[in-house]
C-alpha positions as CSV (number, residue, x, y, z in Angstrom):
1,M,195.2,257.8,2.0
2,D,198.6,259.5,2.7
3,E,201.0,259.3,6.1
4,G,199.6,262.4,7.4
5,L,195.8,261.4,7.2
6,Q,196.3,257.8,8.4
7,G,198.7,259.6,11.3
8,I,195.8,261.8,12.3
9,I,193.5,259.1,12.1
10,V,195.3,256.8,14.4
11,L,195.8,260.2,17.3
12,I,191.7,260.3,16.9
13,I,191.4,256.8,17.6
14,I,194.2,256.1,20.6
15,A,193.0,259.9,22.0
16,S,189.2,258.8,22.0
17,A,189.9,255.5,23.7
18,C,192.3,256.7,26.1
19,S,189.8,259.5,27.1
20,F,186.6,257.1,27.6
21,I,188.8,255.0,29.7
22,T,190.2,257.5,31.8
23,H,186.8,259.3,31.8
24,Y,185.5,256.1,32.8
25,F,187.4,255.2,35.7
26,C,188.5,258.6,37.0
27,K,185.8,261.0,39.1
28,W,187.7,264.3,38.6
29,F,187.2,265.8,35.1
30,F,189.9,267.8,34.9
31,F,192.6,265.4,35.9
32,S,191.0,262.6,33.8
33,T,191.8,265.2,30.7
34,L,195.4,265.6,32.1
35,I,195.8,261.9,32.2
36,S,194.6,260.8,28.9
37,A,196.2,263.8,26.8
38,L,199.5,262.5,28.5
39,L,198.8,259.2,27.7
40,S,197.5,259.3,24.2
41,T,200.4,261.5,23.0
42,F,203.1,258.6,24.4
43,L,200.9,256.0,23.1
44,F,200.8,257.8,20.1
45,Q,204.6,258.3,19.8
46,V,205.2,254.7,20.5
47,A,202.7,254.0,17.7
48,V,205.1,255.8,15.4
49,Y,208.4,254.2,16.5
50,L,206.7,251.0,15.9
51,H,205.4,251.9,12.6
52,E,208.6,253.8,11.2
53,G,211.1,251.7,13.4
54,Q,212.6,255.4,14.7
55,L,211.4,258.2,16.5
56,D,209.9,260.9,14.2
57,K,212.4,264.0,13.6
58,F,209.8,266.4,14.6
59,A,208.9,264.4,17.8
60,I,209.0,267.2,20.0
61,I,206.5,269.3,17.7
62,A,204.3,266.4,17.6
63,L,204.2,265.7,21.3
64,V,203.0,269.3,21.9
65,F,200.3,269.4,18.9
66,G,199.5,266.0,19.9
67,G,199.0,266.7,23.4
68,I,196.8,269.8,22.6
69,Y,194.5,267.7,20.2
70,S,194.3,264.6,22.6
71,W,193.5,267.3,25.4
72,L,190.6,268.9,23.4
73,I,189.4,265.6,22.0
74,S,189.4,264.4,25.7
75,L,187.0,267.4,26.6
76,L,184.5,266.6,24.1
77,V,184.6,262.8,25.1
78,G,184.2,263.8,28.8
79,I,181.0,265.8,28.2
80,P,178.6,263.2,28.5
81,F,180.3,261.8,31.8
82,V,179.9,265.2,33.2
83,M,176.3,265.3,32.0
84,K,175.7,261.6,33.4
85,K,177.2,263.0,36.9
86,I,175.1,266.3,37.0
87,K,172.0,264.3,36.3
88,R,172.9,261.6,39.3
89,Y,173.6,264.5,41.5
90,S,170.4,266.4,40.8
91,R,168.3,263.1,41.4
92,K,170.0,262.6,45.0
93,V,168.8,266.2,45.7
94,T,165.8,266.7,44.6
């Protein structure tokens, strides 16, 4: 397994964990996706720094693309939470 694949796996794990936590504790969907994306890109850069001992020379590019990928992962992770809220609201109405 090369470093690129390891980085993608670490990003997916960090983004999924941050997404689950923010969607669980925050009731606003888009706010929780934004917070999750920002937090996971920051934590990913911290993980890269701890692994390499310095910031990556393409850290700015990694922040942008990591943020986009983290936001997309957060959208996917948030779908079950939205569906649960819709079911709960529909039970209260009927």
